[in-house]
N, C-alpha and C positions, 0 to 999 in steps of 0.2 A: 504493499499500500504506499502511496506517496505521502510522505510526512508533511503535516501542517497544511495540506491542501484545502481541507474544509469545503468540499463541494456543496454539501447540504448546509443551509443557513439554519443554525440551531433555533433561532428565535421564531422561525416559521413552522417548525415541526408541530408544536402544540396547536397552533392556529389551524393547520391543515387537518390534523387529526380531529379536532373539535368540529370542523366543518363536515368531515366525512362520517363522523359518528352521529348518525341521525337520532339514536335513542339516548344520547348523552350519558352513556354508561362508563365512559373513560374520563377520569378526573385528573389524571397526571401522566407524564411521560418520563421514563427513566433516562438518565444521561446516556446510557449505553445505546439507546435507539439511534441517536445521531451518529455515533461511531459506526454502528451496523449499516445504517443507510449510506454513509460515506463509502464503506467498503463495497456495498452492492452496486452503487453507481460507478465506482471505479471499475469494478469487474465488467459491467455493461459497456463502458467506454473502451476498455482494453479489447474486448471482443469486437466492438464496432471498428476500431482501428485496424484490427487484423482482417476483418471482412472487407473493408475498403481497400486495403493493400492487396488482398487476394484478387480483387476485381480491378486492379491497376488504376485505382482512383486516388486522388490526394484530398478528396473532400469526403467527410463523414456525412452520410445522409440518414434520414429517419429510418429508412428500411434497414440500415445497418444495426440499428438498436434491437 
């Protein structure tokens, strides 16, 4: 994982979860959620980079995700 990259903005995680939780059953978000989200996003981007390279492109497109 890239150190100190901070892809996911921590201050937005709780806001987004509250918007998605229609039943309002979640009241808090653990610190580790941000770290896990960063890791998942990084993995997705690494795979997208590889896919773009495999297709001889220098631009990552939505379909690479």
